[in-house]
C-alpha positions in Angstrom: -146.0 53.3 45.5 -144.3 52.3 48.8 -142.4 49.0 49.1 -144.9 48.0 51.8 -147.9 48.6 49.5 -146.3 46.6 46.7 -145.5 43.7 49.0 -149.1 43.7 50.2 -150.3 43.6 46.6 -147.9 40.8 45.7 -149.1 38.8 48.7 -152.7 39.3 47.8 -152.2 38.4 44.2 -150.3 35.2 45.0 -153.0 34.2 47.5 -155.8 34.8 45.0 -154.0 33.1 42.1 -153.0 30.1 44.2 -156.5 29.7 45.6 -158.1 30.1 42.2 -155.8 27.4 40.7 -156.4 25.0 43.6 -160.2 25.4 43.4 -160.1 24.9 39.6 -158.0 21.8 39.8 -160.0 20.3 42.7 -163.3 20.9 40.8 -161.8 19.3 37.7 -160.8 16.3 39.8 -164.3 16.0 41.3 -166.0 16.2 37.9 -163.7 13.8 36.2 -163.8 11.1 38.9 -167.6 11.4 39.2 -168.0 11.2 35.4 -166.2 7.9 35.3 -167.6 6.4 38.5 -170.2 4.1 36.8 -167.8 2.0 34.8 -164.4 0.3 35.4 -161.8 1.5 32.9 -161.3 -0.9 30.0 -157.7 -1.7 31.0 -158.9 -2.9 34.5 -162.3 -4.4 33.6 -161.1 -8.0 34.2 -159.2 -7.3 37.4 -160.9 -4.6 39.4 -164.5 -5.2 40.6 -167.0 -2.4 39.9 -167.8 -2.1 43.6 -164.1 -1.5 44.4 -163.8 1.1 41.6 -166.9 2.9 42.9 -165.6 2.9 46.5 -162.4 4.5 45.3 -164.3 7.1 43.4 -166.5 7.9 46.4 -163.5 8.0 48.7 -161.7 10.4 46.3 -164.7 12.6 46.0 -165.3 12.7 49.8 -161.7 13.8 50.4 -161.8 16.3 47.6 -164.9 18.0 48.9 -163.5 18.3 52.4 -160.3 19.6 50.8 -162.3 22.4 49.2 -163.6 23.6 52.6 -160.1 23.2 54.1 -158.6 25.3 51.3 -161.1 28.1 51.9 -160.6 28.0 55.6 -156.8 27.9 55.3 -156.9 31.1 53.1 -159.1 32.8 55.7 -156.7 31.8 58.5 -153.8 33.1 56.5 -155.5 36.5 56.1 -156.4 36.4 59.8 -152.8 36.0 60.8 -151.5 38.6 58.4 -153.5 41.5 56.9 -156.3 41.2 59.5 -153.8 41.6 62.4 -153.8 38.2 64.2 -150.1 37.8 64.4 -149.6 41.5 65.3 -152.1 41.1 68.2 -150.4 38.0 69.5 -147.0 39.6 69.3 -148.1 42.7 71.1 -149.9 40.7 73.8 -146.8 38.6 74.5 -144.6 41.7 74.5 -146.8 43.2 77.1 -146.8 40.0 79.2 -143.1 39.0 78.8 -141.2 42.0 77.5 -138.8 41.8 74.5 -136.3 38.9 74.5 -135.9 35.2 73.9 -138.8 34.1 76.2 -141.2 36.3 74.2 -139.9 35.0 70.9 -140.2 31.4 71.9 -143.7 32.1 73.2 -144.6 33.7 69.9 -143.5 30.6 68.0 -145.2 28.3 70.4 -148.4 30.3 70.4 -148.4 30.4 66.6 -148.0 26.6 66.4 -150.5 25.9 69.1 -153.2 28.1 67.7 -152.6 26.9 64.2 -152.9 23.3 65.4 -156.1 24.0 67.2 -157.6 25.6 64.1 -156.7 22.6 61.9 -157.9 20.1 64.5 -161.5 19.9 63.3 -160.4 18.9 59.7 -158.0 16.3 61.1 -160.7 14.8 63.3 -163.3 14.8 60.6 -160.8 13.2 58.1 -159.9 10.4 60.6 -163.2 9.7 62.4 -165.7 10.5 59.7 -164.2 10.1 56.2 -161.7 7.3 57.0 -164.3 5.6 59.2 -167.0 5.8 56.6 -164.8 3.9 54.1 -163.5 1.3 56.6 -160.0 2.6 56.8 -159.9 4.1 60.3 -158.7 1.8 63.1 -157.8 4.6 65.4 -159.5 4.8 68.8 -160.0 8.0 70.7 -157.6 6.7 73.4 -154.9 6.1 70.8 -155.6 9.4 69.1 -155.1 11.3 72.4 -152.0 9.3 73.2 -150.5 10.2 69.8 -151.4 13.9 70.3 -149.7 13.9 73.8 -146.6 12.2 72.4 -146.4 14.7 69.5 -146.6 17.6 72.0 -143.9 16.1 74.1 -141.6 15.8 71.0 -142.4 19.3 69.9 -141.3 20.7 73.3 -138.3 18.4 73.8 -136.9 18.5 70.3 -138.6 21.5 68.6 -138.0 23.8 71.5 -134.2 23.6 71.6 -134.0 23.8 67.8 -136.2 26.9 67.7 -134.0 28.5 70.5 -130.8 27.7 68.6 -132.1 29.2 65.3 -133.4 32.3 67.1 -130.1 32.7 68.9 -128.2 32.5 65.7 -130.4 35.0 64.0 -129.6 37.5 66.8 -126.0 36.7 67.6 -124.2 35.4 64.4 -124.2 38.6 62.4 -125.4 39.2 58.8 -124.4 35.6 57.7 -126.4 34.0 60.5 -128.5 32.2 57.8 -125.5 30.1 56.8 -125.0 28.8 60.3 -128.8 28.3 60.8 -128.9 26.4 57.5 -126.0 24.2 58.6 -127.8 23.5 61.9 -131.1 22.7 60.1 -129.5 20.3 57.7 -127.6 18.6 60.5 -130.8 18.1 62.4 -132.5 16.6 59.3 -129.6 14.2 58.7 -129.5 13.3 62.4 -133.3 12.7 62.4 -132.8 10.0 59.7 -130.7 8.0 62.1 -132.6 8.8 65.3 -136.2 8.6 64.1 -136.3 4.8 63.2 -134.4 3.8 66.3 -136.0 5.9 69.0 -139.0 8.0 67.8 -141.0 5.7 65.5 -141.1 2.8 68.2 -142.8 5.3 70.5 -145.8 5.4 68.2 -145.8 1.9 66.7 -144.7 -1.6 67.5 -141.9 -3.0 65.3 -141.1 -6.7 65.5 -138.6 -8.6 63.4 -140.1 -10.4 60.4 -140.8 -13.9 61.6 -141.8 -15.6 58.3 -138.6 -17.5 57.6 -139.5 -18.2 53.9 -140.3 -14.6 53.2 -137.3 -13.4 55.2 -135.1 -15.7 53.1 -136.6 -14.4 49.8 -136.3 -10.8 50.9 -132.7 -11.2 52.0 -131.7 -12.9 48.7 -133.4 -10.0 46.8 -131.5 -7.4 48.8 -128.2 -9.2 48.3 -128.8 -9.3 44.5 -129.4 -5.6 44.6 -126.4 -4.8 46.8 -128.5 -3.4 49.7 -127.8 -3.9 53.3 -130.2 -3.2 56.1 -130.1 -3.2 59.9 -133.1 -5.5 59.9 -136.5 -6.5 58.5 -139.4 -5.4 60.6 -143.2 -5.6 60.6 -145.1 -2.5 61.8 -148.5 -2.7 63.4 -150.0 -0.2 60.9 -153.4 -1.9 61.4 -153.7 -0.2 64.8 -154.4 3.0 63.1 -155.5 2.3 59.5 -156.4 -0.4 57.0 -154.1 1.2 54.4 -151.0 -0.9 53.4 -147.5 0.1 52.7 -143.8 -0.8 52.9 -140.8 1.5 53.1 -137.1 2.0 53.9 -136.2 4.2 56.8 -133.1 5.4 58.4 -129.7 6.3 57.1 -126.3 4.6 57.1 -126.1 1.9 59.8 -129.7 2.7 60.8 -131.3 1.6 57.5 -134.1 -0.8 58.0 -136.9 -2.3 55.9 -140.4 -1.9 57.3 -143.5 -3.8 56.2 -147.0 -2.8 57.3 -148.8 -5.8 58.8 -151.7 -5.0 56.5 -149.4 -5.4 53.5 -148.2 -8.8 54.5 -151.7 -10.0 55.1 -152.8 -9.0 51.6 -149.9 -9.8 49.3 -148.4 -13.1 48.3 -144.7 -13.7 48.8 -144.0 -13.0 45.1 -145.9 -9.7 45.3 -144.0 -8.7 48.5 -140.8 -9.3 46.6 -142.0 -7.0 43.8 -143.0 -4.2 46.1 -139.6 -4.5 47.9 -137.8 -4.5 44.6 -139.6 -1.2 43.7 -138.3 0.3 46.9 -134.8 -1.1 46.2 -135.1 0.7 42.8 -135.2 4.0 44.6 -132.0 3.0 46.4 -130.3 1.8 43.2 -131.1 5.1 41.5 -130.0 7.1 44.5 -133.3 8.9 44.7 -133.0 9.5 48.5 -129.5 11.1 48.0 -130.8 13.3 45.2 -133.7 14.4 47.3 -131.4 15.2 50.2 -129.3 17.4 47.8 -132.4 19.2 46.6 -133.4 19.7 50.3 -130.0 21.2 50.9 -130.3 23.6 48.0 -133.9 24.7 48.6 -133.4 25.2 52.3 -130.2 27.2 51.6 -132.2 29.5 49.3 -134.9 29.7 51.9 -132.6 30.7 54.8 -130.9 33.2 52.5 -134.2 34.8 51.6 -135.2 34.9 55.2 -131.9 36.7 56.0 -132.7 39.3 53.4 -136.4 39.8 54.2 -136.0 39.9 58.0 -134.0 43.2 57.7 -136.7 44.9 55.6 -139.4 46.9 57.5 -141.8 46.5 54.5 -141.7 42.7 54.9 -143.5 43.2 58.2 -145.8 46.2 57.6 -146.9 44.9 54.2 -148.3 41.8 56.0 -150.1 43.7 58.7 -147.5 43.4 61.4 -145.6 46.3 63.1 -142.0 45.2 63.8 -140.8 45.6 67.4 -139.0 48.9 68.0 -137.3 47.5 71.0 -136.0 44.0 71.0 -135.6 41.4 68.2 -138.0 40.6 65.4 -136.5 37.3 64.6 -139.5 35.1 65.6 -141.9 37.5 63.8 -139.8 37.2 60.6 -139.7 33.4 60.9 -143.4 33.1 61.3 -144.2 35.5 58.5 -141.8 33.6 56.2 -143.4 30.3 57.0 -146.8 31.8 56.3 -145.9 33.4 53.0 -143.4 31.0 51.3 -146.0 28.3 50.5 -148.0 30.9 48.4 -145.1 31.3 46.0 -143.6 27.8 46.1 -147.0 26.3 45.2 -146.5 27.3 41.6 -143.3 25.2 41.3 -145.0 22.1 42.9 -145.8 20.5 39.5 -142.1 20.3 38.8 -141.4 18.5 42.1 -144.4 16.2 41.4 -143.0 15.4 38.0 -139.6 14.6 39.4 -141.2 12.3 41.9 -143.3 10.5 39.3 -140.2 10.0 37.2 -138.5 8.4 40.2 -141.4 6.1 40.6 -141.2 5.0 36.9 -137.5 4.3 37.4 -138.2 2.2 40.5 -140.9 0.3 38.7 -138.5 -0.5 35.8 -135.9 -1.8 38.3 -138.5 -3.9 40.0 -139.7 -5.4 36.7 -136.1 -6.2 35.8 -135.6 -8.0 39.1 -138.9 -9.8 39.6 -140.9 -9.5 36.4 -144.0 -7.5 35.7 -146.8 -9.9 36.7 -146.2 -9.8 40.4 -145.6 -6.0 40.5 -148.8 -5.5 38.4 -150.8 -7.7 40.8 -149.4 -6.0 43.9 -150.1 -2.5 42.5 -153.6 -3.4 41.7 -154.2 -4.9 45.1 -152.7 -1.8 46.8 -154.7 0.6 44.6 -157.8 -1.3 45.5 -157.1 -1.7 49.2 -156.2 2.0 49.5 -159.2 3.1 47.4 -157.0 5.0 45.0 -159.1 6.1 42.0 -158.2 4.6 38.6 -159.6 7.7 36.8 -158.0 10.9 38.2 -158.1 14.1 36.2 -155.0 14.2 34.0 -154.2 17.8 34.8 -154.7 17.2 38.5 -152.3 14.4 38.3 -149.7 16.5 36.6 -150.0 19.2 39.3 -150.2 17.1 42.5 -149.5 13.4 42.1 -146.2 12.2 43.5 -146.9 8.7 42.2 -148.2 8.0 38.7 -151.8 6.8 38.4 -152.2 3.0 37.9 -153.0 3.3 34.2 -149.7 5.1 33.5 -147.6 2.8 35.6 -149.0 -0.4 34.0 -148.9 1.1 30.5 -145.2 2.0 31.0 -144.5 -1.6 32.1 -146.2 -2.9 29.0 -144.3 -0.4 26.7 -141.0 -1.6 28.2 -141.8 -5.2 27.2 -143.0 -6.2 30.7 -146.6 -6.9 30.0 -147.7 -10.1 31.7 
């Protein structure tokens, strides 16, 4: 058997296996949530109304059913790009129009991103203006949606374009070890984005104003001082312009660190509960979760660029996926697109490990918050957030293990109680 044939076979098997596992897990989730829809779990019977529990179940089921269609469509699109010749046809058309060279390679990347975005657009629109609207979460207007889309396109051209050019230039000019330089550039961009995003990009999409509640500001500042955390400022974001979902987060890096509260969160939680939520976020800081994730990102991206460096020199990597490599001119953009298409098929099978790591981090952050503020306020805040965000209280356990980055409510509250933090 030729290397090209074996590669095609490996690709097809990975696609079928991944699709089968995803459908199996999704149907398990649908059956499990539907089976427990009629009754609030015993642990929450006194705190969560039946109507809220059923809304969360219906919201979860609606998203899961759309997800099944999106999964099938995504697999069809992937086959269309690869074995059915879509990427080959686009590459040949651009070669005929522009000839080989950097312009053609950038056009190939841009065409791939644009076509992919257009194909995904119906699901995005349906999710926002049908599913989220149906359950009372969507606050997005068409005008705002179009404005966000236009801003995203501008950022893609202004920021993404030069980065793509630099990576492609390195692939062609930096020799066999180009991937080391490309990896260094990529990581530098990611670190720079942690500083630039909160200061210049995020305010382009949302309004951020300093926290004005002096009592809450004083409480939050005291909590941060106890935890040894310094931030550039405390801000309230107009999350209610787009969604009724609530959240709080840290953003930025170094001197650009800031604490951001959604306005929806402040309108729903008491001052004690806001303290507890912030203490949870500070737990991530205390346990250096962000730093650890950056190190993982460094490691995985280095492996990825190294693999791309190997595969881009193998003719079977292209032909096995239905693409004829260019005989004249570079194949760097082709290699990059094919790599981006194929890698998720194989990394999907290690996603449970990453989800488990994330859940462990959440448990550690919860434990830190309980130590700082007690369990009652964190418990109450979590229950309000689960209710307000319509997060199901009865997810399928196996689905949780595979996908959930945050533990379900029952596990989080049980862990608090086991640690002696029961209210």
